[in-house]
N, C-alpha and C positions, 0 to 999 in steps of 0.2 A: 541778199546773199546770207544765209544763216550759216554759221560756222560749224556748227556739227550736223552730221546726217547719221543715219543708223548704220553705215559702213565704219563708223568712226569708234563702235563699240571695241573695248578693250577688256574683254571678259571671258572667264574660263567658265564654260556651261556644264562643265562635269561636276557633279554634285558627289561627294565622297558619303561614306556611310555616318560619320560624325554630324556633317552638315545636315543631311537627313533626318537624324533623330532631334535636331535643335527645331527643323521645318515643322516636324510632326507636333512639338509642342507647341507652335505659333499659329499653324493654319486654323482658321475658323471654319467649323464643319456643322452644319446643321443636318439631322436626321428628321425625317417627316415619314412617322411610322405609327399606326395605332396600335401596336402589338406592345404593350408594356410590361409584357411578361419576359421577353425576349432579351432586351433593352441594349440593342445594338450600340447606343452611345457609351454604355458601361463597358463593353466588350473593346470598343475604340480607344477608351482611356486608358484600359488594361494594357493596349499595344503601344502606348506613346502619344497618342493623338490625345492632347490634353484639353484643348478648347473645343468641347463637343456639346451642342446642346440639340434637345430633341422635342419635337412638338408631335401631337398626334393628328394635326392637318395645318393647313395655313389659311388663315384669313384672307390675307391681301397678298399679291405677288411681292410688293413692296418691302414685306416682313423678311424677306431672305437678303435683302440688300447689302447687309454687312458681313456675309458669310462669303469665301471664296470658294466653298465646296459646298454642294447641296445632294444629299443621299434620299431618293425618293422610293419609298414602297409603291409597288404597281398595284397592289390590291390595298382596298379598305382607307385611300386617302384621296384628297382631290375632290371630295363631294362638295364642299363650300364653296369652290370656285369652278364649277363644273359649267362653265358659260355655253361650252361647245355641245352640252346634253350628250356627252360620251358614256355610254354604256359603263355600269358597275365595275367591270373587270379591267377597263380601259383608263377609268377615272386617273390613277396615279402617272400613268404615261402622258395623258393631257396635261395634267399639272407640270409635269418635266418639261413639255414642250412650251408651255406659257413661260415657263421660267427662262428657259434658252431664248425665247423670243424677246423678252424684256433685257435680259442680261445675259448676250451671246459669248460674252467672255468669261463668264461664270461656269464652272465645272460642275456639271450635272451628271450623276450616276444613280441608275436604278437597279433596285434588287426585289425579287420575289421567291418565294419556294417553290414556285413552277415556273420558272425562268423561259424553259425551254417552249413552253406554250406559246412564247411571244416573239420568237427569235426573226419570225418572218414580218414583224410589224415595222412599218417605216420609222416609227420614232426610235426605237431600239436601234436599228440598222443605220439611220442618217443624221438624228437631232441629239440625241445625248452623248456624252462621253464617255461610257462605260457601264458595265452592268455585272451584277454578281448574283449567284444562289444565295438565298437566305440560309443561314445557319451553314456555310461552308467551310472549308478548310480555312482557315484565319491567315494563313500566308499567302493564299490566292486572292481573297479580298483584299488585304493588304497592298497586295503587287499592283492590283488595279488602282488603288487610292494613290499610292506612291508615284504611280505612272503619270496620272493627271497632275500631282504636286509638283514633279519635275516640268511638266508643260508649262503648268502656271508660272513657274520663275525662269522660263526661257525668254529671255530679253527681247530677242530679234522677233520671235514669232509672236509676242505678246504685243509688241509694237505695230506690229503688221495687222494684227486684228483690232487694235483701239484705233489704228489710223482709219480703217475702213469705216469703224464706228462714227467716227468724228466726221466723216466726208458724207456718210449717209446722214447726218443730222445737219448737213448743210453747213457746216462750220468753214469758214474761209480757207483756202487752200494756205494763206500767208499765216494763220493763226496753227494751222496743223504743222506747218514746217517750223514753226518758232517754237511749238510744244515738244516736237522731235529732238530739235537741239537740247532744250533742258532736260529731256527725258536721258538723252545720252551723257549728258554731263554729269546728271544725278547716278545714272548707272555706274559710270567710270569713276567714281567717287569725289567729286568735286564738294567740298564742305560748305562754300558759299553759298549753296541754293538749298534751301529748307523747303518744306512742304508748304508753308504760310507763304513764302515768297513767291513760291510758282503759282499757286492758285490767285494772289495778289494780280498776278500780271493777266489773268483771264477773268477776272471778276466781272467784266462787261460782255464776256460772251456765254450767255447763259444755257446755250444749247448744250455747251460743253462741260459745265461744272460737274455733274454727277460722273461723266465718264472719266474726267481727269481725276477725280477723287479715288474711283476704282483702279487706276494707272498708278497712282501713288501707293496706293495698299501694295500693290505688287512691287513696285521698288522696294519698299521696307521690307518686304519677303526676302526679295534678293539680297539684300544686305544681309542677312544672316548666313549666306552661302558665300558672299564674295571674299 
């Protein structure tokens, strides 16, 4: 029987403004946008999101792996990975769906200057984590990003999502329970467990190695607001 479960979390999940400022500096965001004139990445950096990268399109889905959040333009991107043969006006949405399929715990937000035209699309309604009009009021856009950021560092909800991913990858329930115990200890501030030590415990469970790396990245972010 493992000594810690998610019920033993001893944390305050209310994130104050100072903590949010710190998180904005540390969250890694990728912008996928073919518009090099508008420079959404520069606008975000001006608002305190310091670790923002921008590409005109994605060559491989794995290229987004290190980012906790991906912002995808609906128009003008996704053509290089358009395996589903989506029409031009839906290729960005198709890319967003592919990212969520491979990385279901990653936050994916779509944007467009003509967002209203896509409101009925199932990807916009049920797959991605948010959407905003291109060139909107900055506060409205940032509120959407910050809402996703708060969700990223919610330790209980995150564990439930990662737990399901581990089970879907056929990781034995005993290993999932063991990781849950380590996760709770890390979130609760136990200093004797570092990332390398936790990874070493699971070096033979190859199916969950990548998932654990993502989970530990969330733990590091949470450490900024604890």
